N, C-alpha and C positions, 0 to 999 in steps of 0.2 A: 441674310438671316437664315437660320436653320430651324425648320419647323418639324415637330413630331405631331402627326395626326393619328389619334386612336380612332378606330372605325373608319380608316382612310380609304377602304375599298367600298364603302357604303355610298349611298346616293349623295348626301351633302358632302361627305369627306372627299369623294372623287372630284367633285366640282371645285371645292376649295383647293385641293392639290393642283388642279389644272390652272387655276387663277394665280396661285403663288409661283408656280413654275414659269408661267407666262411673264411674270414681272422680274424673274431672275433669282428667286429664292431657291434654297435647297430644301427638299422635303423628304421625310421618312414616314412611311405608312405602316401602321400596325393594325392588323385585322384578322380575326379568326374565321372569317367568311361564313359565319352563322347566318347573317342577314346581308352581308356585303357580297360582292362578286368580282372575280378576276376581270370579267368583261368590262366593268366600270372603269378600270384603269389600264386596260390593254393598250390603248392609244398613247399612254404616258410612259410606258415601260422602257421605251428607247431613249428617254432623256437621261443623260448622265448625272443630272442633279436630283434624281429620284432613286430612293431605295425603298424596298417593301419587305415586310416580315409577316408571314401568315402564321400567326401564333396567338395564344390567349393572353389577355391582359393580366391574368393571374400568374404568368411567368415572371416572378419577381426579379430574377437576375437580368433577364432581357429588358424589362421595363426600366430598371435602374440604369443600364448601359445606354439605352436610347434617350432617356431623359437627360442623362449626364452630357450627351453629345448635342442636345438641342438648345436653342436659345428660347424658344417659345413652344409650349405644349397646347394643342387644341384637343380637348377631350370630347369626342363625339360618340365613342363606343357606348352603346346602350341597347337594351331590349326595347323595340319600338313596334307600333302598330296595335290597334285595339284588339284585333283577333288574337295576336300572339300573347298579349297581356292577359286576356281572359282565359286562354287555354293553358298558359304557363306562368302563373303568378310567382312561383318559387324562383324560376329562372329570372323573371323580371326584377324581383327585389335583389337577389344575389348579384346579378350582373351589374345593375346600376349602382348599388351602394358599395359593393366590394371593389369594383373597378375604379370608382372615383376615389376611394380611400387609398388604393394602391398608387394612383397617379399623384395625388396630393402629398403623400408620404415621401415618394421619391423626389418630387420637385422641391420639397421643402428643404432638403439637405443642401441644395445649391441655389435656393431662392430663384427658381426659374418661373417666369410668368406662365400662368395656366388660365386659358379660357375654357370654361366648362359649359356645355350646352344643356340648358334646362328646357322646359316646355310650358306652353300655355295651359296644359292640363293642371298645373299646380293651383290655378285659380279655382278649380273645382266648380261648385255650384253657386259661386258668387254671381249675383245678378246686376251688380253695379258696373255697367259697361259705359264707355270703354275701360278696360282694365289698366290701372296704374300699378307701377312696380311696388308701391307700398300698400296696396290693397290687402285686405284679409284673404287668407286662403280658406275656402269652405269645402271641406272634403266630406264624402259620404261615409256611411258606417263601414267598419272593418270587415263586416260580413259580406260586403259587396266587393268582389275581387277586382272589379273595374277600377277601383280607386288605388290599387296597389302601385300602379305606375306613378300616379301623381304624388303619392306619399313618398315613394323611393326617390323621386327627383327633388321633392322638397327637402328631404334629408340630405341629398347631394348639395343643395344650395346652402343649407345650414352648415354642413361640413366645410365647404369651400370658404364661406365667409368667416367661420371660426378660425381656419388656418390663417386668414388675413389678419384678423383682429388679435389673435393670441400669438401667432408665430411670425407675423409680418411677411407671409408668403403672398406675393402679388397675384391676385385672382380677379377674373371677370366672369360674371354669370350672365349668359345670354338666354333669355326666354324666347324660344322660337314658336311662331304661330303658323302651323300648317304650311310648311315649305313644300313646294311642288315643282315639277319640271321634268325634262328628259332624264332618263335612267332610273326614275322611280318606278317601282313595280307595285302592283296591288296585292302582292302575295299575303300581306299581313293586315289587310283591311284598309289601305290607303284609298280614299274615296275617288279622287280625280283619275288616277290611272285605271282604276276599275271601271269607271264610267266610260272613259274613252275607249278602252279595249272592247268592252261590250258593244259600244256603239259601232265601232269599226267591224265587229264580227256579226252585226245585225242581231245580236242576242239581247234578251231583256235587260234593261238597266234597273238594278235593284236599289230602291231608296228605303232606308231603314226608318222605322217610326212613321210619323205623318209627313216628314220632309220639311216641316216648318222650322227646324233647328237651323241656325245660320252660322257661317264660318267666314273667315277672311283668309285667302290663299295668297301666299307670297312666292314669287318666282325665285328659284334657287340662286339665280345670278344676284338678285337683290339681297338675299340672305347672306351670301358669301361676301358681298360688298360691305354689308353691315358688320359682319364679323371682323373683316380685315381692318376696317376703319376703327373699330373698338380696340383692336390690338395695337393700332398705330398711335394711340393717344394715351398718355399717362393718366389723363382725367378719368378713364374708365376703370382703373384699378380699384377694387373694393366695392364695385357697383353691380347692381342687378339691372339689366336693361332688356326691355321688350324689343324683339326684332320681328317685324311682320308688316303686311299690307293692311290698310284700313278699309278696303273695298269689301263690303259685307254682302253676302249672298246666301239665300236659303239653299239647302241641299236639293230641294225640289226644283228650284230655279236652275241650279247648277246642272242637274240632269237634263233639263229642257235646253239649256244653252249648248251642252255637249252634243245633244242630239241634233240641234239645228246646225252647229258649225261643222259637224262631220257629215251632214246630209244623210243621216241614218234613219232607217225605218224601225228602229228598235222600239219596243213598247217599254213604258216606264211602269214598273211594278213596285208596290209598297209591301215591305216585309216587316212584321212586328219585331221589336227588339228582342223579345223573349225567344223568338225563333232564330234570329240572326246570331245572337251571342249566348245569353244564358237567362234563366228566369230571374226577374227582378232587376235586369240591367237598367242603369241610370245614365242619362246623358245631360249635357248642358244645352240650353236653348240658344244661347248666344255666346260667341267668343270673339271679342273685338279688342285689339290692342290700342293703347295710347302710345304713340311713338315719339312724343315730344322730347323725352329724355334722350333717345337715340339721336335725334336731330340736334339737340343742344350740345351733346358731346362730340358729334362727328360731322354735323352739317348735312346728314344724309337721311332721306326718307324713302323706303321702298314704294315704288309707284307703277310697276309694270301692270297694265290693265289685265283683267281676268280673261278677256277674249284672246289676247295675245298669248297668255299662258296656256290656254286650252289648245290653241293652234300649234304651239311648240310641242306639247305633249302628243298631239295627234300626229305631227310629222315624225316624231321619234318612233311611235308604234308602227306607223306605215313603213318607215325605213327598216325597222327591226324585222317585221314579218316578210319583207321583200328580199332580205339578204339570202336566206337558204335557197329560195327559188332561183335567184340569180346565179348562185354558186352551182346549183344542179344543172342549169342550162349551159353554163360554161363547160362543165364536165361532159355532158352529153354531146356537145358539139366538137369536143377535142378528138 
């Protein structure tokens, strides 16, 4: 099969590409490197079944050509991370909505299957956990920029499902819950890599708010497996499906676990939301997926334990920080 992955040099995209290449598929990556990185795919570039294009999804001619050559399109390109969303709401809305429309429009001409990645953020302030795919979406006021991401991704979902219902374009919507793992950075506010990096640097670990808010963290390998299984079954077409782990942890406890598993002496400091993001910032207290639908469609449930995930992220950061030193030592000894 031939796959086109938008956002393919990003954290999830690079792992998905790696998995697809391992099983013998052909993969084309499209990424403008705004949040992705060449480093994420450097180890894949020698594979003759991989092509990459560092360009914008707004390049209509290129997108049309790449979609035409693909059997399946995985649309991961999006503005991500709470910090980026709060600081750049215009970019968030335009990137998410315009990019999705471009992909769906191009795919519709040849009826190509599109899997589009959505987010648990769309559930907003809904308190009825665990979240089921048919639950109400409860978003905050439009004056709160924090909700622009959730609103834009909800519109992406409406758009994709409308293409399926009206134009018979096969689509799958995957709502991802806090995917984490190696190659994810904390540059835009991702909590686990930030915690691990601070712990390894013996720097203070900053917990926003009172730390009682809880999340479920899904290993990127499980997310990728879930996405592939959804694409491999016709039963997923036209469906919205949660993809995430159900092991719930408070952010305060996550900081404590990271500190313990890295044997760090870092202090845990609590930072008010207003100081961390913007005045009046709103957050959800709990975000827990129901993955019964994913299991019913694919027979798969993400189950990698949180401690194993923390350890994998820790190894990644230790390896990353040791590489420049190793290179320098080799140079000095030559």
